[in-house]
Phi, psi and omega in degrees: 000136185277127180291147166299157190306312185293328179281336175291319175300319176291325182282357184290155179285350184229048183294317181302310190294325183283321179302316181292329180288319178298316180297319177300321183284323176302319180281333185284328181297315183286332177291326183286320173302322178296326186285348181294134181287157180289154185292147180286124174244125180256131184233156178247119179252121184246117185275137176217157358285148181281118182296343180264347181204048186295334186276348184292306173222083180305138180206151170308156182285142176151205188231121177269128183257131179231144179274111188294323184270006176238046178065026180065037186285135177301125173262306181191169178244135171257112180291132169221090185302335184292342178297334185210081181306141180306131173067005173290142181229144179274179184298339176262011177074004173287162170299144186296147177207180183289134166262337178196159179210097181254164192219144177240124176295314188301308185275357191040053181221156172247146188239128192241145181228151174219166185303321186287008183090003178301127173223125183223163176238135183231122182285122188275354178259323177268340180061043177233145176282128179276319172193158177220139171227160173248116174286146189293335189246343183130166185222104175264201187294106185263173173208172191226149182290155181298333177277000175072022187258322187237138173257141171248118195236106173303144182288341178113151179296338177282351186260097192259007181276167184294341181274006176308155179177230179213155168262141169259123195233136175293119183288350181274343179204008176083005179283135181284127180270328187195144171241135186240122176276126179233313181177178181283148170074029179308119197235303183243142171220151174210146173270143183292157182290352175259004175080000192275336185220152168242136183243144179215149184231160179206204186284103179068029170210159173223145181224153183227134183233148170276142177276343180295320185227003180062034179267141180278129183242347174208145179211127182223128178256182180055045168234158176096000171065038171087017178198199177255162193207149167283155178204173181216163172230163175278169186290336183268007179059033184266316191228146170242143180249122190244137174286148179269142186277316190259348183215157176284116183162195179203161176244148180249129179241142177270108190285337181283322179267342183067041184231155175271137188262318187194147167254128179243129184235151178260139170093157176219113355293168175307144185277118188278069174209168188288143168257129177225082184144120171226125190222130168268134171295155189302324179280358171072007181281343174230150174241125172255142172232165185241114173263083195292321178292335179273359180053046182209157166253142175243123185257131185243139172285118185256015174276347175243163183232125348297163175299148188245134177301128174259314184193175174242152171236118181282138182249160184289324187213169172273196182152205185294314183095108181196151180218140174211141176260140169309154180299324178277359182074012179273347179225155172229132175249149185230187178286348175268185175283357192272133176253129193241144174271108187299334177282315175275341184066022180256150177281124186247356178193154175238125178289131180224146181277191188292339177268357181098353184279152177295142179233126184240137176206161169237021179239093189202168174201166180261141180218137180244139182230148165244106189068234177260003186267133175278127182239356181192142175220156182255160167288151173277356179248143180280073187268147178296146181232020180293142190274349181239000000 
């Protein structure tokens, strides 16, 4: 007589082993499903109000969040009143706004600065302000070491004395560790992508320090065309590309020799207005500069030396002037609300706030999340990322 399937199983010579195997499979399947990571989401975080162009697209203080992989669709707004304290004024008597917004992967935090010396830390996972301090001279566009321990904070473009420079600050609490005098108008600073150096610029000078011991290893004056400038560097730390202040164009500096290599200007005769923005595409094949008063970006072929002009990209408006590329090189963000495809040079999206109005800023960064966990962040500066 043939036994039913269940009785045959019990009558088997190996029922215990088979039962154990079945139980193991039954419990393993849910465990495997539970181990699946949350999907990766890539976002563009734009800080407002922008202390350099607050009147262009006025907005309450905080961070506007955009989904990079969903056409830069507006996701939500994170209110952060500390970005613009009530009745606070900058050095130009404008309402207080952001001078910089750098980010640390290790600390999963963003660090914000303002003209009145405000320096604060904002946890990107809990979305809470961790600490705030007021530095005695001001706080311009700062950056942080890769280990998340030190902040380098320029004293500001408004600090015109020869003692201008930067504060080195403990990133865990805002305590000043050291003040370094460099030169007038200390304005922009960034830590290189490998974390080995910090570069900072001011009125007609650029300097480089080791992050390991904060020693100055390069200083060059008589650059920048009479002012202070945004700039970028290649991934090999061979060349820096500096915006010109009194003319549309840029200068190239050899960082190894500490010498200016060449000046490239647009137009004949050269156009007498400020350039504010110099950006290398991640593969370093192109250099983009911002002629903000001319409402355009100028693209140069960086595969040749000196770089040669390729084309122009018209912008909706003027403004502060800034350029940043996504880490994968597929998008370019500017000081306007336009998002540009670096390959086609066409506008592919317009950043809008929660009401549908355009939102423009020059204080922003790229961030990748799995759920609420920060897994990658980009620099606020458009630095070269070529591997060779």
